[in-house]
Residue, then its C-alpha position, 0 to 999 in steps of 0.5 A: m514259464s519264467n523269465s529263466y531264459k531272458y537275456i540282455d543282449p542288445d545287439y541280438t549277438y546271443t539271443d533271438p529278436n523277437s524270444g530273446l532266446l539264447r540261440n539254440l542248436q534246435d533253432i528253438t525260439d518258444p520256450d515252452v517248448l525250448l524247456f521241455v526238450e531241454s527236460g528231455v534230453v538232460t532227463k537221458r543222458l542222466q539215464q545214459l550216467h546212471e547206467k553207465p557211470i563215469n569213472l574218476s579212479l586215479g590210477 
């Protein structure tokens, strides 16, 4: 796992003190689990956008 989820937060306001991960809605503290869950959520949203694209016409 890369350090892509590591943040500097000396007061642990936004990060978990044990893992260094940003606090998240799922309360996930394992970086591998977080990567897996986020990848799944993004994949699902991309599929939704592929099936029903956002219409940006200005008219």
